[in-house]
mmCIF file of the C-alpha atoms, coordinates in Angstrom:
data_MODEL
# 
_entry.id   MODEL 
# 
loop_
_atom_site.group_PDB 
_atom_site.id 
_atom_site.type_symbol 
_atom_site.label_atom_id 
_atom_site.label_alt_id 
_atom_site.label_comp_id 
_atom_site.label_asym_id 
_atom_site.label_entity_id 
_atom_site.label_seq_id 
_atom_site.pdbx_PDB_ins_code 
_atom_site.Cartn_x 
_atom_site.Cartn_y 
_atom_site.Cartn_z 
_atom_site.occupancy 
_atom_site.B_iso_or_equiv 
_atom_site.pdbx_formal_charge 
_atom_site.auth_seq_id 
_atom_site.auth_comp_id 
_atom_site.auth_asym_id 
_atom_site.auth_atom_id 
_atom_site.pdbx_PDB_model_num 
ATOM 1   C CA . MET A 1 1   ? 0.205   0.315   -0.166  1.00 0.00 ? 1   MET A CA 1 
ATOM 2   C CA . ASN A 1 2   ? 1.413   3.241   -1.099  1.00 0.00 ? 2   ASN A CA 1 
ATOM 3   C CA . VAL A 1 3   ? 0.964   6.004   1.630   1.00 0.00 ? 3   VAL A CA 1 
ATOM 4   C CA . ASP A 1 4   ? 2.066   9.776   1.101   1.00 0.00 ? 4   ASP A CA 1 
ATOM 5   C CA . LYS A 1 5   ? 4.238   10.257  4.116   1.00 0.00 ? 5   LYS A CA 1 
ATOM 6   C CA . LYS A 1 6   ? 3.073   13.992  4.328   1.00 0.00 ? 6   LYS A CA 1 
ATOM 7   C CA . ASN A 1 7   ? -0.670  12.337  5.147   1.00 0.00 ? 7   ASN A CA 1 
ATOM 8   C CA . ILE A 1 8   ? 0.552   9.628   7.336   1.00 0.00 ? 8   ILE A CA 1 
ATOM 9   C CA . ASN A 1 9   ? -0.652  11.382  11.003  1.00 0.00 ? 9   ASN A CA 1 
ATOM 10  C CA . LYS A 1 10  ? -3.608  13.493  9.232   1.00 0.00 ? 10  LYS A CA 1 
ATOM 11  C CA . LEU A 1 11  ? -7.100  12.517  10.396  1.00 0.00 ? 11  LEU A CA 1 
ATOM 12  C CA . LEU A 1 12  ? -10.533 14.037  8.915   1.00 0.00 ? 12  LEU A CA 1 
ATOM 13  C CA . LEU A 1 13  ? -11.623 16.792  9.534   1.00 0.00 ? 13  LEU A CA 1 
ATOM 14  C CA . GLY A 1 14  ? -15.328 17.566  10.468  1.00 0.00 ? 14  GLY A CA 1 
ATOM 15  C CA . ASP A 1 15  ? -17.812 17.470  13.070  1.00 0.00 ? 15  ASP A CA 1 
ATOM 16  C CA . LEU A 1 16  ? -19.074 13.546  13.592  1.00 0.00 ? 16  LEU A CA 1 
ATOM 17  C CA . GLU A 1 17  ? -21.213 14.874  15.854  1.00 0.00 ? 17  GLU A CA 1 
ATOM 18  C CA . ARG A 1 18  ? -23.289 15.658  12.893  1.00 0.00 ? 18  ARG A CA 1 
ATOM 19  C CA . VAL A 1 19  ? -23.571 12.624  12.211  1.00 0.00 ? 19  VAL A CA 1 
ATOM 20  C CA . LYS A 1 20  ? -27.069 10.866  12.835  1.00 0.00 ? 20  LYS A CA 1 
ATOM 21  C CA . LYS A 1 21  ? -27.180 6.806   11.895  1.00 0.00 ? 21  LYS A CA 1 
ATOM 22  C CA . ASP A 1 22  ? -23.922 5.221   14.727  1.00 0.00 ? 22  ASP A CA 1 
ATOM 23  C CA . TRP A 1 23  ? -22.443 2.926   11.918  1.00 0.00 ? 23  TRP A CA 1 
ATOM 24  C CA . VAL A 1 24  ? -22.098 5.615   10.134  1.00 0.00 ? 24  VAL A CA 1 
ATOM 25  C CA . LYS A 1 25  ? -19.849 7.764   12.368  1.00 0.00 ? 25  LYS A CA 1 
ATOM 26  C CA . GLN A 1 26  ? -18.163 4.678   13.269  1.00 0.00 ? 26  GLN A CA 1 
ATOM 27  C CA . MET A 1 27  ? -17.283 4.308   9.573   1.00 0.00 ? 27  MET A CA 1 
ATOM 28  C CA . LEU A 1 28  ? -16.119 7.863   9.437   1.00 0.00 ? 28  LEU A CA 1 
ATOM 29  C CA . ASP A 1 29  ? -14.458 8.193   12.685  1.00 0.00 ? 29  ASP A CA 1 
ATOM 30  C CA . PRO A 1 30  ? -11.169 10.075  12.058  1.00 0.00 ? 30  PRO A CA 1 
ATOM 31  C CA . LYS A 1 31  ? -9.198  7.561   14.239  1.00 0.00 ? 31  LYS A CA 1 
ATOM 32  C CA . LYS A 1 32  ? -10.442 4.421   11.501  1.00 0.00 ? 32  LYS A CA 1 
ATOM 33  C CA . ALA A 1 33  ? -8.076  6.176   9.252   1.00 0.00 ? 33  ALA A CA 1 
ATOM 34  C CA . VAL A 1 34  ? -7.757  3.743   6.841   1.00 0.00 ? 34  VAL A CA 1 
ATOM 35  C CA . ILE A 1 35  ? -10.985 0.839   6.930   1.00 0.00 ? 35  ILE A CA 1 
ATOM 36  C CA . THR A 1 36  ? -11.944 -2.146  5.154   1.00 0.00 ? 36  THR A CA 1 
ATOM 37  C CA . ILE A 1 37  ? -16.640 -2.868  4.855   1.00 0.00 ? 37  ILE A CA 1 
ATOM 38  C CA . ILE A 1 38  ? -16.566 -6.441  4.062   1.00 0.00 ? 38  ILE A CA 1 
ATOM 39  C CA . HIS A 1 39  ? -20.082 -7.914  3.298   1.00 0.00 ? 39  HIS A CA 1 
ATOM 40  C CA . ASN A 1 40  ? -21.237 -11.839 2.737   1.00 0.00 ? 40  ASN A CA 1 
ATOM 41  C CA . ARG A 1 41  ? -23.318 -11.093 -0.653  1.00 0.00 ? 41  ARG A CA 1 
ATOM 42  C CA . ASN A 1 42  ? -22.176 -13.742 -3.265  1.00 0.00 ? 42  ASN A CA 1 
ATOM 43  C CA . TYR A 1 43  ? -24.095 -12.756 -6.319  1.00 0.00 ? 43  TYR A CA 1 
ATOM 44  C CA . GLU A 1 44  ? -23.405 -9.658  -7.997  1.00 0.00 ? 44  GLU A CA 1 
ATOM 45  C CA . ILE A 1 45  ? -21.443 -8.753  -11.372 1.00 0.00 ? 45  ILE A CA 1 
ATOM 46  C CA . GLY A 1 46  ? -21.143 -5.562  -11.565 1.00 0.00 ? 46  GLY A CA 1 
ATOM 47  C CA . ILE A 1 47  ? -23.624 -3.858  -9.594  1.00 0.00 ? 47  ILE A CA 1 
ATOM 48  C CA . SER A 1 48  ? -24.145 -4.005  -5.774  1.00 0.00 ? 48  SER A CA 1 
ATOM 49  C CA . THR A 1 49  ? -26.821 -2.227  -4.295  1.00 0.00 ? 49  THR A CA 1 
ATOM 50  C CA . LEU A 1 50  ? -26.028 -2.810  -1.085  1.00 0.00 ? 50  LEU A CA 1 
ATOM 51  C CA . GLU A 1 51  ? -22.451 -1.362  -0.956  1.00 0.00 ? 51  GLU A CA 1 
ATOM 52  C CA . SER A 1 52  ? -24.030 1.710   -3.229  1.00 0.00 ? 52  SER A CA 1 
ATOM 53  C CA . LYS A 1 53  ? -26.414 1.880   -0.338  1.00 0.00 ? 53  LYS A CA 1 
ATOM 54  C CA . ILE A 1 54  ? -23.090 1.685   2.136   1.00 0.00 ? 54  ILE A CA 1 
ATOM 55  C CA . VAL A 1 55  ? -21.475 5.030   -0.271  1.00 0.00 ? 55  VAL A CA 1 
ATOM 56  C CA . VAL A 1 56  ? -24.719 7.040   -0.342  1.00 0.00 ? 56  VAL A CA 1 
ATOM 57  C CA . ASN A 1 57  ? -24.760 7.041   3.524   1.00 0.00 ? 57  ASN A CA 1 
ATOM 58  C CA . LEU A 1 58  ? -21.133 7.934   4.094   1.00 0.00 ? 58  LEU A CA 1 
ATOM 59  C CA . LEU A 1 59  ? -21.690 10.428  1.497   1.00 0.00 ? 59  LEU A CA 1 
ATOM 60  C CA . LYS A 1 60  ? -24.074 11.937  3.094   1.00 0.00 ? 60  LYS A CA 1 
ATOM 61  C CA . GLY A 1 61  ? -22.286 11.706  6.291   1.00 0.00 ? 61  GLY A CA 1 
ATOM 62  C CA . TYR A 1 62  ? -18.991 13.143  5.825   1.00 0.00 ? 62  TYR A CA 1 
ATOM 63  C CA . PHE A 1 63  ? -21.123 16.125  4.147   1.00 0.00 ? 63  PHE A CA 1 
ATOM 64  C CA . SER A 1 64  ? -22.710 16.769  7.977   1.00 0.00 ? 64  SER A CA 1 
ATOM 65  C CA . MET A 1 65  ? -19.489 17.023  9.605   1.00 0.00 ? 65  MET A CA 1 
ATOM 66  C CA . ILE A 1 66  ? -17.377 19.593  6.405   1.00 0.00 ? 66  ILE A CA 1 
ATOM 67  C CA . ASN A 1 67  ? -21.334 21.209  6.731   1.00 0.00 ? 67  ASN A CA 1 
ATOM 68  C CA . PRO A 1 68  ? -20.884 23.615  3.617   1.00 0.00 ? 68  PRO A CA 1 
ATOM 69  C CA . LYS A 1 69  ? -22.648 26.914  4.308   1.00 0.00 ? 69  LYS A CA 1 
ATOM 70  C CA . ASN A 1 70  ? -23.232 28.002  0.811   1.00 0.00 ? 70  ASN A CA 1 
ATOM 71  C CA . GLU A 1 71  ? -22.885 27.308  -2.305  1.00 0.00 ? 71  GLU A CA 1 
ATOM 72  C CA . GLU A 1 72  ? -18.902 27.517  -3.340  1.00 0.00 ? 72  GLU A CA 1 
ATOM 73  C CA . GLU A 1 73  ? -18.171 25.827  0.162   1.00 0.00 ? 73  GLU A CA 1 
ATOM 74  C CA . GLU A 1 74  ? -20.298 22.776  -1.293  1.00 0.00 ? 74  GLU A CA 1 
ATOM 75  C CA . ARG A 1 75  ? -18.781 22.955  -4.330  1.00 0.00 ? 75  ARG A CA 1 
ATOM 76  C CA . ILE A 1 76  ? -14.695 23.125  -3.039  1.00 0.00 ? 76  ILE A CA 1 
ATOM 77  C CA . PHE A 1 77  ? -16.513 20.220  -0.672  1.00 0.00 ? 77  PHE A CA 1 
ATOM 78  C CA . TRP A 1 78  ? -17.238 17.873  -3.847  1.00 0.00 ? 78  TRP A CA 1 
ATOM 79  C CA . LYS A 1 79  ? -14.342 19.076  -5.932  1.00 0.00 ? 79  LYS A CA 1 
ATOM 80  C CA . GLU A 1 80  ? -11.516 18.586  -2.949  1.00 0.00 ? 80  GLU A CA 1 
ATOM 81  C CA . TYR A 1 81  ? -13.115 16.723  0.252   1.00 0.00 ? 81  TYR A CA 1 
ATOM 82  C CA . VAL A 1 82  ? -14.101 13.492  -0.889  1.00 0.00 ? 82  VAL A CA 1 
ATOM 83  C CA . GLY A 1 83  ? -14.242 11.137  -4.042  1.00 0.00 ? 83  GLY A CA 1 
ATOM 84  C CA . VAL A 1 84  ? -15.881 7.358   -4.869  1.00 0.00 ? 84  VAL A CA 1 
ATOM 85  C CA . VAL A 1 85  ? -14.232 4.949   -7.136  1.00 0.00 ? 85  VAL A CA 1 
ATOM 86  C CA . ALA A 1 86  ? -16.266 2.168   -8.387  1.00 0.00 ? 86  ALA A CA 1 
ATOM 87  C CA . PRO A 1 87  ? -14.265 -0.275  -11.141 1.00 0.00 ? 87  PRO A CA 1 
ATOM 88  C CA . HIS A 1 88  ? -17.262 0.009   -13.359 1.00 0.00 ? 88  HIS A CA 1 
ATOM 89  C CA . ASN A 1 89  ? -19.074 2.523   -14.565 1.00 0.00 ? 89  ASN A CA 1 
ATOM 90  C CA . ALA A 1 90  ? -23.187 0.967   -13.854 1.00 0.00 ? 90  ALA A CA 1 
ATOM 91  C CA . GLN A 1 91  ? -22.311 1.230   -10.067 1.00 0.00 ? 91  GLN A CA 1 
ATOM 92  C CA . GLY A 1 92  ? -20.480 4.764   -10.642 1.00 0.00 ? 92  GLY A CA 1 
ATOM 93  C CA . ARG A 1 93  ? -23.706 5.753   -12.151 1.00 0.00 ? 93  ARG A CA 1 
ATOM 94  C CA . LEU A 1 94  ? -25.712 3.949   -9.221  1.00 0.00 ? 94  LEU A CA 1 
ATOM 95  C CA . ILE A 1 95  ? -24.219 6.166   -6.808  1.00 0.00 ? 95  ILE A CA 1 
ATOM 96  C CA . ILE A 1 96  ? -24.122 9.047   -8.363  1.00 0.00 ? 96  ILE A CA 1 
ATOM 97  C CA . ARG A 1 97  ? -27.978 9.157   -8.694  1.00 0.00 ? 97  ARG A CA 1 
ATOM 98  C CA . GLN A 1 98  ? -28.730 7.884   -5.597  1.00 0.00 ? 98  GLN A CA 1 
ATOM 99  C CA . ILE A 1 99  ? -26.711 10.472  -3.516  1.00 0.00 ? 99  ILE A CA 1 
ATOM 100 C CA . HIS A 1 100 ? -27.649 13.620  -5.758  1.00 0.00 ? 100 HIS A CA 1 
ATOM 101 C CA . ASP A 1 101 ? -31.680 12.004  -5.270  1.00 0.00 ? 101 ASP A CA 1 
ATOM 102 C CA . GLU A 1 102 ? -30.620 11.973  -1.238  1.00 0.00 ? 102 GLU A CA 1 
ATOM 103 C CA . LEU A 1 103 ? -29.450 16.144  -1.479  1.00 0.00 ? 103 LEU A CA 1 
ATOM 104 C CA . THR A 1 104 ? -31.987 16.901  -3.773  1.00 0.00 ? 104 THR A CA 1 
ATOM 105 C CA . ASN A 1 105 ? -34.640 15.324  -2.059  1.00 0.00 ? 105 ASN A CA 1 
ATOM 106 C CA . SER A 1 106 ? -37.855 18.003  -1.963  1.00 0.00 ? 106 SER A CA 1 
ATOM 107 C CA . ILE A 1 107 ? -39.218 17.483  1.399   1.00 0.00 ? 107 ILE A CA 1 
ATOM 108 C CA . GLU A 1 108 ? -35.591 18.140  3.328   1.00 0.00 ? 108 GLU A CA 1 
ATOM 109 C CA . PRO A 1 109 ? -33.382 19.491  0.216   1.00 0.00 ? 109 PRO A CA 1 
ATOM 110 C CA . ILE A 1 110 ? -29.671 19.138  1.451   1.00 0.00 ? 110 ILE A CA 1 
ATOM 111 C CA . SER A 1 111 ? -27.880 20.522  -1.322  1.00 0.00 ? 111 SER A CA 1 
ATOM 112 C CA . ASN A 1 112 ? -28.012 24.333  -2.517  1.00 0.00 ? 112 ASN A CA 1 
ATOM 113 C CA . LEU A 1 113 ? -26.654 24.363  -5.631  1.00 0.00 ? 113 LEU A CA 1 
ATOM 114 C CA . GLU A 1 114 ? -28.386 23.930  -8.763  1.00 0.00 ? 114 GLU A CA 1 
ATOM 115 C CA . HIS A 1 115 ? -29.647 20.243  -9.387  1.00 0.00 ? 115 HIS A CA 1 
ATOM 116 C CA . SER A 1 116 ? -27.733 20.228  -12.685 1.00 0.00 ? 116 SER A CA 1 
ATOM 117 C CA . GLU A 1 117 ? -24.366 22.004  -11.276 1.00 0.00 ? 117 GLU A CA 1 
ATOM 118 C CA . LEU A 1 118 ? -25.212 19.168  -8.102  1.00 0.00 ? 118 LEU A CA 1 
ATOM 119 C CA . MET A 1 119 ? -24.936 16.325  -10.947 1.00 0.00 ? 119 MET A CA 1 
ATOM 120 C CA . PHE A 1 120 ? -21.374 17.971  -12.660 1.00 0.00 ? 120 PHE A CA 1 
ATOM 121 C CA . LEU A 1 121 ? -19.490 17.971  -9.529  1.00 0.00 ? 121 LEU A CA 1 
ATOM 122 C CA . LEU A 1 122 ? -20.948 14.644  -8.596  1.00 0.00 ? 122 LEU A CA 1 
ATOM 123 C CA . LYS A 1 123 ? -19.810 12.432  -12.157 1.00 0.00 ? 123 LYS A CA 1 
ATOM 124 C CA . ASN A 1 124 ? -16.154 14.494  -11.938 1.00 0.00 ? 124 ASN A CA 1 
ATOM 125 C CA . SER A 1 125 ? -16.076 13.421  -8.025  1.00 0.00 ? 125 SER A CA 1 
ATOM 126 C CA . ILE A 1 126 ? -17.376 9.751   -8.628  1.00 0.00 ? 126 ILE A CA 1 
ATOM 127 C CA . TYR A 1 127 ? -15.679 7.655   -11.541 1.00 0.00 ? 127 TYR A CA 1 
ATOM 128 C CA . SER A 1 128 ? -12.991 4.859   -11.839 1.00 0.00 ? 128 SER A CA 1 
ATOM 129 C CA . VAL A 1 129 ? -9.263  4.718   -10.848 1.00 0.00 ? 129 VAL A CA 1 
ATOM 130 C CA . GLU A 1 130 ? -7.808  5.990   -14.046 1.00 0.00 ? 130 GLU A CA 1 
ATOM 131 C CA . LYS A 1 131 ? -9.149  9.618   -13.698 1.00 0.00 ? 131 LYS A CA 1 
ATOM 132 C CA . PHE A 1 132 ? -8.017  9.899   -9.510  1.00 0.00 ? 132 PHE A CA 1 
ATOM 133 C CA . GLN A 1 133 ? -4.280  10.173  -11.480 1.00 0.00 ? 133 GLN A CA 1 
ATOM 134 C CA . GLY A 1 134 ? -2.804  13.373  -9.298  1.00 0.00 ? 134 GLY A CA 1 
ATOM 135 C CA . SER A 1 135 ? -6.727  14.450  -8.268  1.00 0.00 ? 135 SER A CA 1 
ATOM 136 C CA . ASP A 1 136 ? -5.598  13.513  -3.883  1.00 0.00 ? 136 ASP A CA 1 
ATOM 137 C CA . ARG A 1 137 ? -9.392  13.962  -1.825  1.00 0.00 ? 137 ARG A CA 1 
ATOM 138 C CA . GLU A 1 138 ? -9.652  14.128  1.444   1.00 0.00 ? 138 GLU A CA 1 
ATOM 139 C CA . LEU A 1 139 ? -11.391 10.870  2.503   1.00 0.00 ? 139 LEU A CA 1 
ATOM 140 C CA . ILE A 1 140 ? -11.158 8.029   -0.769  1.00 0.00 ? 140 ILE A CA 1 
ATOM 141 C CA . ILE A 1 141 ? -14.608 5.958   -0.667  1.00 0.00 ? 141 ILE A CA 1 
ATOM 142 C CA . SER A 1 142 ? -13.679 2.482   -2.869  1.00 0.00 ? 142 SER A CA 1 
ATOM 143 C CA . SER A 1 143 ? -16.516 0.234   -4.434  1.00 0.00 ? 143 SER A CA 1 
ATOM 144 C CA . ILE A 1 144 ? -15.484 -3.076  -5.466  1.00 0.00 ? 144 ILE A CA 1 
ATOM 145 C CA . GLY A 1 145 ? -19.175 -4.297  -6.495  1.00 0.00 ? 145 GLY A CA 1 
ATOM 146 C CA . LEU A 1 146 ? -18.742 -8.097  -6.886  1.00 0.00 ? 146 LEU A CA 1 
ATOM 147 C CA . SER A 1 147 ? -19.020 -10.804 -5.395  1.00 0.00 ? 147 SER A CA 1 
ATOM 148 C CA . ASP A 1 148 ? -20.365 -13.900 -8.116  1.00 0.00 ? 148 ASP A CA 1 
ATOM 149 C CA . ARG A 1 149 ? -17.332 -15.734 -8.574  1.00 0.00 ? 149 ARG A CA 1 
ATOM 150 C CA . ASP A 1 150 ? -17.761 -16.469 -11.704 1.00 0.00 ? 150 ASP A CA 1 
ATOM 151 C CA . GLN A 1 151 ? -17.868 -13.039 -12.837 1.00 0.00 ? 151 GLN A CA 1 
ATOM 152 C CA . ILE A 1 152 ? -14.810 -12.240 -10.154 1.00 0.00 ? 152 ILE A CA 1 
ATOM 153 C CA . SER A 1 153 ? -12.692 -14.675 -11.941 1.00 0.00 ? 153 SER A CA 1 
ATOM 154 C CA . ALA A 1 154 ? -13.326 -13.728 -15.659 1.00 0.00 ? 154 ALA A CA 1 
ATOM 155 C CA . GLU A 1 155 ? -12.442 -10.354 -14.785 1.00 0.00 ? 155 GLU A CA 1 
ATOM 156 C CA . SER A 1 156 ? -9.371  -10.642 -12.054 1.00 0.00 ? 156 SER A CA 1 
ATOM 157 C CA . GLU A 1 157 ? -6.687  -9.482  -14.521 1.00 0.00 ? 157 GLU A CA 1 
ATOM 158 C CA . PHE A 1 158 ? -8.973  -5.666  -14.607 1.00 0.00 ? 158 PHE A CA 1 
ATOM 159 C CA . ILE A 1 159 ? -10.460 -5.797  -10.694 1.00 0.00 ? 159 ILE A CA 1 
ATOM 160 C CA . TYR A 1 160 ? -6.619  -6.949  -8.856  1.00 0.00 ? 160 TYR A CA 1 
ATOM 161 C CA . ASP A 1 161 ? -4.183  -4.535  -10.712 1.00 0.00 ? 161 ASP A CA 1 
ATOM 162 C CA . LEU A 1 162 ? -2.963  -3.564  -7.933  1.00 0.00 ? 162 LEU A CA 1 
ATOM 163 C CA . ASN A 1 163 ? -1.069  -0.295  -9.790  1.00 0.00 ? 163 ASN A CA 1 
ATOM 164 C CA . ARG A 1 164 ? -5.091  0.613   -9.663  1.00 0.00 ? 164 ARG A CA 1 
ATOM 165 C CA . PHE A 1 165 ? -4.933  -0.281  -6.432  1.00 0.00 ? 165 PHE A CA 1 
ATOM 166 C CA . ASN A 1 166 ? -2.427  1.749   -5.035  1.00 0.00 ? 166 ASN A CA 1 
ATOM 167 C CA . VAL A 1 167 ? -3.444  4.507   -7.282  1.00 0.00 ? 167 VAL A CA 1 
ATOM 168 C CA . LEU A 1 168 ? -6.292  4.732   -4.879  1.00 0.00 ? 168 LEU A CA 1 
ATOM 169 C CA . THR A 1 169 ? -4.615  4.202   -1.685  1.00 0.00 ? 169 THR A CA 1 
ATOM 170 C CA . SER A 1 170 ? -2.163  7.186   -2.584  1.00 0.00 ? 170 SER A CA 1 
ATOM 171 C CA . ARG A 1 171 ? -4.924  9.884   -3.304  1.00 0.00 ? 171 ARG A CA 1 
ATOM 172 C CA . ALA A 1 172 ? -6.607  9.660   0.363   1.00 0.00 ? 172 ALA A CA 1 
ATOM 173 C CA . LYS A 1 173 ? -5.302  12.143  1.954   1.00 0.00 ? 173 LYS A CA 1 
ATOM 174 C CA . SER A 1 174 ? -6.976  11.511  5.627   1.00 0.00 ? 174 SER A CA 1 
ATOM 175 C CA . LYS A 1 175 ? -9.235  8.560   4.926   1.00 0.00 ? 175 LYS A CA 1 
ATOM 176 C CA . ILE A 1 176 ? -9.751  5.782   2.850   1.00 0.00 ? 176 ILE A CA 1 
ATOM 177 C CA . ILE A 1 177 ? -12.418 3.103   2.825   1.00 0.00 ? 177 ILE A CA 1 
ATOM 178 C CA . LEU A 1 178 ? -12.377 0.639   0.801   1.00 0.00 ? 178 LEU A CA 1 
ATOM 179 C CA . ILE A 1 179 ? -15.789 -1.518  0.486   1.00 0.00 ? 179 ILE A CA 1 
ATOM 180 C CA . ALA A 1 180 ? -16.144 -5.291  -0.886  1.00 0.00 ? 180 ALA A CA 1 
ATOM 181 C CA . SER A 1 181 ? -17.068 -8.702  -0.640  1.00 0.00 ? 181 SER A CA 1 
ATOM 182 C CA . LYS A 1 182 ? -15.533 -11.506 1.209   1.00 0.00 ? 182 LYS A CA 1 
ATOM 183 C CA . ARG A 1 183 ? -15.398 -13.108 -2.241  1.00 0.00 ? 183 ARG A CA 1 
ATOM 184 C CA . PHE A 1 184 ? -13.605 -10.056 -3.974  1.00 0.00 ? 184 PHE A CA 1 
ATOM 185 C CA . LEU A 1 185 ? -11.625 -10.681 -0.863  1.00 0.00 ? 185 LEU A CA 1 
ATOM 186 C CA . LYS A 1 186 ? -10.535 -14.130 -0.683  1.00 0.00 ? 186 LYS A CA 1 
ATOM 187 C CA . PHE A 1 187 ? -10.760 -15.259 -4.487  1.00 0.00 ? 187 PHE A CA 1 
ATOM 188 C CA . ILE A 1 188 ? -7.498  -17.023 -5.127  1.00 0.00 ? 188 ILE A CA 1 
ATOM 189 C CA . PRO A 1 189 ? -7.295  -16.379 -9.038  1.00 0.00 ? 189 PRO A CA 1 
ATOM 190 C CA . ASN A 1 190 ? -5.456  -19.403 -11.266 1.00 0.00 ? 190 ASN A CA 1 
ATOM 191 C CA . ASN A 1 191 ? -2.802  -17.077 -12.913 1.00 0.00 ? 191 ASN A CA 1 
ATOM 192 C CA . ARG A 1 192 ? 0.086   -16.649 -10.620 1.00 0.00 ? 192 ARG A CA 1 
ATOM 193 C CA . GLU A 1 193 ? 0.630   -12.955 -11.458 1.00 0.00 ? 193 GLU A CA 1 
ATOM 194 C CA . ILE A 1 194 ? -2.326  -12.079 -10.641 1.00 0.00 ? 194 ILE A CA 1 
ATOM 195 C CA . MET A 1 195 ? -2.465  -14.246 -7.210  1.00 0.00 ? 195 MET A CA 1 
ATOM 196 C CA . LYS A 1 196 ? 0.082   -12.418 -6.059  1.00 0.00 ? 196 LYS A CA 1 
ATOM 197 C CA . GLU A 1 197 ? -1.468  -9.600  -6.522  1.00 0.00 ? 197 GLU A CA 1 
ATOM 198 C CA . ALA A 1 198 ? -5.294  -10.384 -4.680  1.00 0.00 ? 198 ALA A CA 1 
ATOM 199 C CA . ALA A 1 199 ? -2.956  -11.918 -1.875  1.00 0.00 ? 199 ALA A CA 1 
ATOM 200 C CA . GLN A 1 200 ? -1.602  -7.769  -1.293  1.00 0.00 ? 200 GLN A CA 1 
ATOM 201 C CA . ILE A 1 201 ? -5.801  -6.869  -1.576  1.00 0.00 ? 201 ILE A CA 1 
ATOM 202 C CA . ARG A 1 202 ? -6.504  -9.553  0.705   1.00 0.00 ? 202 ARG A CA 1 
ATOM 203 C CA . ARG A 1 203 ? -3.039  -8.848  2.911   1.00 0.00 ? 203 ARG A CA 1 
ATOM 204 C CA . PHE A 1 204 ? -4.510  -4.597  3.379   1.00 0.00 ? 204 PHE A CA 1 
ATOM 205 C CA . ALA A 1 205 ? -7.893  -5.807  3.763   1.00 0.00 ? 205 ALA A CA 1 
ATOM 206 C CA . TYR A 1 206 ? -7.171  -8.587  6.742   1.00 0.00 ? 206 TYR A CA 1 
ATOM 207 C CA . GLU A 1 207 ? -3.777  -7.865  8.338   1.00 0.00 ? 207 GLU A CA 1 
ATOM 208 C CA . TYR A 1 208 ? -3.240  -3.969  7.692   1.00 0.00 ? 208 TYR A CA 1 
ATOM 209 C CA . CYS A 1 209 ? -6.432  -3.477  9.262   1.00 0.00 ? 209 CYS A CA 1 
ATOM 210 C CA . ASN A 1 210 ? -5.958  -5.943  11.531  1.00 0.00 ? 210 ASN A CA 1 
ATOM 211 C CA . ASN A 1 211 ? -8.565  -4.498  14.250  1.00 0.00 ? 211 ASN A CA 1 
ATOM 212 C CA . PHE A 1 212 ? -12.178 -5.110  13.247  1.00 0.00 ? 212 PHE A CA 1 
ATOM 213 C CA . ILE A 1 213 ? -16.058 -4.894  15.356  1.00 0.00 ? 213 ILE A CA 1 
ATOM 214 C CA . ASN A 1 214 ? -19.058 -5.883  13.085  1.00 0.00 ? 214 ASN A CA 1 
ATOM 215 C CA . ILE A 1 215 ? -21.749 -4.035  12.305  1.00 0.00 ? 215 ILE A CA 1 
ATOM 216 C CA . GLN A 1 216 ? -25.492 -4.288  12.121  1.00 0.00 ? 216 GLN A CA 1 
ATOM 217 C CA . LEU A 1 217 ? -27.445 -1.772  9.362   1.00 0.00 ? 217 LEU A CA 1 
ATOM 218 C CA . LYS A 1 218 ? -30.531 -1.115  7.410   1.00 0.00 ? 218 LYS A CA 1 
ATOM 219 C CA . ASN A 1 219 ? -29.707 -2.415  3.962   1.00 0.00 ? 219 ASN A CA 1 
ATOM 220 C CA . GLU A 1 220 ? -31.634 -1.445  0.356   1.00 0.00 ? 220 GLU A CA 1 
ATOM 221 C CA . LYS A 1 221 ? -34.680 -3.174  1.797   1.00 0.00 ? 221 LYS A CA 1 
ATOM 222 C CA . ASN A 1 222 ? -34.397 -1.834  4.629   1.00 0.00 ? 222 ASN A CA 1 
ATOM 223 C CA . LYS A 1 223 ? -33.766 -4.895  6.234   1.00 0.00 ? 223 LYS A CA 1 
ATOM 224 C CA . ASN A 1 224 ? -30.820 -5.870  8.293   1.00 0.00 ? 224 ASN A CA 1 
ATOM 225 C CA . GLU A 1 225 ? -27.821 -6.901  7.827   1.00 0.00 ? 225 GLU A CA 1 
ATOM 226 C CA . LYS A 1 226 ? -24.278 -7.283  9.144   1.00 0.00 ? 226 LYS A CA 1 
ATOM 227 C CA . VAL A 1 227 ? -21.088 -6.134  7.659   1.00 0.00 ? 227 VAL A CA 1 
ATOM 228 C CA . GLN A 1 228 ? -17.590 -6.731  8.924   1.00 0.00 ? 228 GLN A CA 1 
ATOM 229 C CA . LEU A 1 229 ? -15.802 -2.592  9.489   1.00 0.00 ? 229 LEU A CA 1 
ATOM 230 C CA . ARG A 1 230 ? -12.010 -3.496  9.883   1.00 0.00 ? 230 ARG A CA 1 
ATOM 231 C CA . TYR A 1 231 ? -9.841  -0.546  10.662  1.00 0.00 ? 231 TYR A CA 1 
ATOM 232 C CA . LYS A 1 232 ? -6.287  0.245   11.010  1.00 0.00 ? 232 LYS A CA 1 
ATOM 233 C CA . HIS A 1 233 ? -6.106  3.471   13.417  1.00 0.00 ? 233 HIS A CA 1 
# 
């Protein structure tokens, strides 16, 4: 894992007490600087509705922590504070659509921006890792979106590419959150070189993130679902 040395002691800024949901608060805790969230879904093939639910809640929670006071502060939030990476464009589009709907809710809108401008900013904050080259953010969230064994096998060279993963981890100034299925992390590719790269990501999740707690949250169907939060102080 590549970490910029100047960022080693940085903590995520913001008022954590403004976050309403306890499980979101635990994931955004600045003392948990590096996090892997592991779930037990088994058949997702590029779109994970559970992961998108988690990402949207994290984005809303971090937005509340920073609490932009006006349009300009909100623009800075999306340009400099947060970035979301998803290997598949479909997962990114799902997250964009859902967070846009949450922020522009007609009953209690959170964003002060025009809907079209907010959508533009979201599209430039939530995308593939290649577009994050040279673009640092305080918080980086990655949603893998894959848990189907056959699909993981078919895409192993792409999804376990260590160069992409190192770009991801090195772009986070204060905190990184990786969201992935247990199947993705435990899968062993047939190709020896890909196997080595998959092992590095697995070690990141289970050895570097060497503390863990189990969390129960409401999934996309509003039903209780357990995930494991692994973290490095």
